[in-house]
Every structure is written in structure tokens, then in C-alpha cells.
C-alpha positions in Angstrom: 26.6 -17.0 -16.6 23.3 -18.9 -15.6 22.3 -19.2 -12.2 19.5 -20.5 -10.1 17.7 -18.6 -7.4 16.5 -20.8 -4.5 13.8 -19.2 -2.4 12.3 -19.8 1.1 9.4 -17.4 1.4 7.2 -16.0 4.1 8.8 -18.4 6.6 7.5 -17.9 10.2 9.6 -18.6 13.1 9.7 -17.3 16.8 12.8 -15.9 17.9 14.2 -13.9 21.3 16.2 -10.9 19.5 16.0 -7.5 20.6 17.8 -4.8 22.4 15.4 -4.4 25.3 15.3 -7.3 28.2 11.7 -8.2 27.6 12.3 -9.2 23.9 14.6 -11.6 25.3 12.1 -13.0 27.4 8.8 -12.8 25.4 10.5 -13.0 22.2 8.5 -12.3 18.8 7.3 -13.6 15.6 9.8 -13.3 12.4 8.8 -13.6 8.8 12.0 -14.3 7.1 12.5 -14.5 3.1 15.8 -16.1 1.8 17.2 -16.0 -1.6 20.1 -18.2 -2.6 22.0 -17.7 -6.0 23.8 -21.1 -7.3 26.1 -21.6 -10.4 23.8 -23.3 -12.9 26.2 -23.8 -15.8 26.7 -27.4 -15.1 23.0 -28.1 -15.0 21.2 -29.6 -18.3 18.0 -31.5 -18.6 19.3 -34.9 -17.6 20.4 -33.6 -14.2 18.3 -34.5 -11.3 20.4 -35.0 -8.2 19.9 -33.2 -5.3 23.6 -33.5 -4.5 24.6 -30.9 -7.1 22.3 -28.1 -5.6 21.2 -26.9 -2.4 18.1 -28.6 -0.6 15.8 -26.2 0.9 15.1 -28.7 3.8 18.8 -28.2 4.9 18.7 -24.3 4.4 15.7 -24.2 6.7 17.3 -26.3 9.6 20.3 -23.6 9.6 17.6 -20.8 9.5 16.0 -22.6 12.5 19.4 -23.1 14.4 20.7 -19.4 13.8 17.2 -18.4 14.7 17.1 -20.1 18.3 20.3 -18.1 19.4 19.2 -14.8 21.1 21.1 -11.5 19.8 20.5 -8.1 20.4 20.5 -7.1 16.6 18.9 -8.9 13.6 21.8 -7.5 11.3 23.9 -10.1 13.8 21.4 -12.9 12.8 21.6 -12.3 9.1 25.3 -12.2 9.0 25.5 -15.6 11.0 23.0 -16.9 8.7 24.8 -15.7 5.3 28.0 -17.3 6.8 26.6 -20.6 7.5 25.1 -20.9 4.2 28.2 -20.2 2.4 30.4 -22.6 4.5 28.0 -25.3 4.0 27.4 -24.8 0.1 30.5 -23.6 -1.9 28.3 -23.5 -5.2 26.4 -20.6 -3.3 27.7 -17.7 -5.4 25.5 -14.9 -3.0 22.2 -14.2 -1.5 20.1 -12.3 0.6 18.2 -12.7 3.9 15.2 -10.4 4.9 14.1 -10.8 8.7 11.3 -9.0 9.5 10.1 -8.7 13.1 6.4 -8.7 12.6 5.4 -7.1 16.1 8.1 -4.6 17.2 8.1 -3.1 20.5 7.7 0.6 19.6 4.9 2.5 21.2 2.0 3.8 18.8 3.8 1.8 15.8 1.7 -0.2 13.4 3.6 -2.0 11.3 7.0 -4.1 11.1 10.6 -3.7 11.3 13.4 -5.8 9.8 16.5 -5.9 8.3 17.9 -7.3 4.9 21.0 -8.7 4.1 23.2 -9.5 1.2 26.2 -11.7 1.0 
């Protein structure tokens, strides 16, 4: 079955997620990648209607809203996003979100930490 993959890549958003109290106060910068797989079997070269696909702008707005709600776990944020997307668009067959904390609060660590969720 043919499909499209709608992508949002390297989105940078601020959030107050984490287990430590200071993470909820100061927050962190997050890099986010999203991939949504939608059924493309009904498309042809004459279909040019936004209503038949998924708008990246609308996906971004959902992502911003989900990221604005503080959570202890990035896993919780990822699941909330996945549920919101499949509720909004029934043509989304599957998807993936990767949320990366760009400056994790781990002493002496140089690098990033994150979670990837497939739905």
C-alpha cells in the first residue's frame, strides 16, 4: 500500500519536563523529530487538496500544546502527542516522535538524552 511520510525535523521547543524539581523550574531546550505515515492509495497527480492530507502547521500546533504541559517523563509527552495525532487525523496509520533533551542535568555528561516513541 502506498503511503506518504509527513515529517517535522529538528523542531526546537522549550519545555519544563523532568524528574528533578529544578527541571520544572528552569526548563530545557528540546529538539523534536516527527514522522507520520498516511495512506496514499487515494492520491493521484490531480489531488492537490490540503483537506486530504495532514497539515504540518497543525501538527506543529499540537506539538507546541503538548510540550507546554510539564511532565516528569518524556515518555508521557510522547504518548500524549501520539494519541492527539491519531485522534485528530484518522488517515494517520502510524508515526514516530523523537524528543531530545539538549542539555540533560547529568553531572559531567557531554551529550543529549531523549526518547523515541512509535505509535
